[in-house]
C-alpha positions in Angstrom: -28.8 13.1 -17.2 -26.4 14.3 -14.5 -25.7 10.6 -13.5 -24.8 9.9 -17.2 -22.6 12.9 -17.4 -20.8 11.8 -14.2 -20.3 8.3 -15.6 -19.0 9.7 -18.9 -16.5 11.8 -17.0 -15.6 8.9 -14.6 -15.1 6.2 -17.2 -11.9 7.9 -18.6 -9.8 6.2 -16.0 -6.5 5.6 -17.8 -4.2 7.9 -15.8 -5.7 6.7 -12.6 -5.3 3.0 -13.5 -1.7 3.7 -14.5 -0.9 5.6 -11.2 -2.6 2.9 -9.1 -0.8 0.1 -10.9 2.6 1.9 -10.5 1.8 2.6 -6.8 1.3 -1.2 -6.3 4.5 -1.9 -8.3 2.5 -4.0 -10.8 3.5 -4.5 -14.5 0.8 -4.6 -17.1 1.1 -8.3 -17.2 0.7 -8.5 -13.4 -2.5 -6.5 -13.5 -3.7 -8.6 -16.5 -3.3 -11.8 -14.4 -5.0 -10.2 -11.3 -7.9 -8.7 -13.3 -8.5 -11.1 -16.2 -8.2 -8.1 -18.6 -5.6 -8.5 -21.3 -2.4 -6.5 -21.1 -3.0 -4.9 -24.6 -6.5 -3.8 -23.4 -5.1 -2.4 -20.2 -2.5 -0.5 -22.1 -5.1 1.0 -24.4 -7.2 2.0 -21.3 -4.2 3.6 -19.6 -3.3 5.6 -22.8 -6.9 6.8 -23.2 -7.3 5.0 -26.5 -10.4 3.2 -25.3 -12.9 3.5 -22.5 -13.6 0.2 -20.8 -17.1 -1.2 -20.4 -18.5 -1.3 -16.9 -17.7 -5.0 -16.7 -14.1 -4.5 -17.8 -13.7 -1.5 -15.4 -15.1 -3.7 -12.6 -12.5 -6.4 -13.4 -9.7 -3.8 -13.4 -10.9 -2.4 -10.1 -10.8 -5.9 -8.6 -7.3 -6.4 -9.9 -6.3 -3.2 -8.1 -8.0 -4.4 -4.8 -10.7 -1.7 -5.2 -14.5 -1.6 -5.6 -15.7 -0.2 -9.0 -17.0 2.9 -7.2 -13.5 3.5 -5.8 -11.8 3.2 -9.1 -14.3 5.6 -10.7 -14.1 7.9 -7.6 -17.9 7.8 -7.3 -17.7 7.4 -3.6 -15.2 10.2 -3.0 -16.5 13.5 -1.7 -13.9 16.2 -2.3 -10.5 15.8 -0.7 -11.6 13.3 1.9 -11.1 9.5 1.5 -12.2 7.1 4.1 -10.8 3.6 4.4 -13.3 1.4 6.4 -11.9 -1.3 8.6 -13.2 -4.0 6.3 -11.6 -2.4 3.3 -8.0 -2.4 4.5 -5.5 -4.1 2.1 -4.0 -7.0 4.1 -1.0 -9.3 3.7 1.8 -11.0 5.6 3.5 -14.3 6.1 5.6 -16.3 8.7 3.8 -14.8 11.7 3.8 -11.2 10.4 0.4 -9.8 9.5 -0.1 -6.2 8.2 -2.9 -3.9 7.1 -2.5 -0.8 4.9 -4.6 1.9 6.5 -4.2 4.5 3.7 -6.0 4.3 0.4 -4.0 3.5 -2.8 -4.3 7.0 -4.3 -2.0 8.3 -7.1 0.6 10.8 -5.9 0.2 9.9 -2.2 3.3 10.8 -0.3 2.8 8.7 2.8 1.5 5.2 3.7 0.3 4.1 7.1 0.3 0.5 8.0 -0.4 -1.6 11.1 1.7 -4.7 11.8 1.1 -7.6 14.1 4.1 -9.9 14.9 3.6 -13.2 16.5 6.2 -14.3 19.1 9.5 -14.8 17.3 8.2 -13.4 14.0 9.8 -10.6 12.0 8.8 -8.3 9.1 11.7 -9.5 6.9 15.0 -11.0 7.2 18.7 -10.3 6.9 19.6 -9.8 3.3 16.1 -8.8 2.2 16.3 -5.8 0.0 14.8 -2.5 1.2 11.1 -2.3 0.4 11.0 1.5 0.2 12.2 3.9 -2.5 15.4 5.9 -2.1 14.9 8.9 0.3 12.0 7.3 2.2 11.7 7.9 5.9 9.8 5.6 8.3 8.3 6.4 11.7 7.1 3.4 13.8 5.1 3.5 17.0 5.0 0.4 19.2 1.5 -0.2 20.5 2.2 -3.3 22.5 4.9 -5.9 23.2 8.7 -5.6 22.9 10.0 -5.0 19.4 13.5 -5.0 18.1 14.4 -2.9 15.0 17.5 -4.0 13.2 18.7 -1.5 10.7 21.9 -1.4 8.8 23.4 -3.9 11.2 22.4 -2.1 14.4 19.8 -3.3 16.9 17.4 -1.0 18.7 15.2 -2.5 21.5 11.7 -0.8 21.7 8.8 -1.1 24.1 5.2 -0.1 24.1 4.9 3.6 23.6 8.3 4.0 22.0 8.6 5.7 18.6 11.5 5.4 16.2 12.2 7.3 13.0 14.8 6.2 10.4 15.9 6.1 6.8 13.6 3.4 5.3 15.7 2.8 2.3 18.3 1.1 4.4 18.0 -2.7 4.9 15.9 -3.1 8.1 13.4 -5.4 9.8 11.3 -5.5 13.0 11.1 -8.6 15.2 9.2 -9.7 18.2 11.4 -11.3 20.9 8.5 -11.6 23.4 6.0 -14.3 24.2 2.9 -12.4 23.1 1.9 -10.6 19.9 3.6 -7.3 19.3 1.8 -4.5 17.4 3.2 -1.4 15.7 2.0 1.3 13.5 4.4 2.5 10.7 4.3 5.7 8.6 6.5 5.7 5.5 6.9 9.0 3.7 8.6 9.5 0.4 11.1 12.3 -0.1 14.7 13.3 -0.2 16.9 12.3 2.7 18.2 15.2 4.7 21.9 15.3 5.2 
């Protein structure tokens, strides 16, 4: 009976789906394409007008890059969330690979990511729009290799062990001028910029 009560409580996932979708910057249509669940059905779930079946909830979870148990918060114990190495959300292109080390939780104020840059690769390019919301700050720690941060037209040469903090809402990118892979950890936190 307790398991049924827990499921009844957990299946009302509308606000959580909406927050996760917003955090991933996905429209209803985007999530519909990723999950195979129609946009009208997703809208009804988010507004709490309907509770999804387990099969639909599993498809929504998949569209959000989560396991069903993560979406339903069945594997969370209190205020601690563990992201296992195999569960990291990954991406990248053109010699830049990254992994998000923090979970996609609603209301999260910081995101930690690990970036690997092949020789000559960069995280973005000149003219790319800023990826972070206004007021965001970023701190990056270079684990290995030389890294150059170009921000707002200025270049900053960094080496292993160096840390840099800057306004992440300014146009910026990291590049690897070396002959081996460069690795850096980045923490982006939201908030108002201090004058």
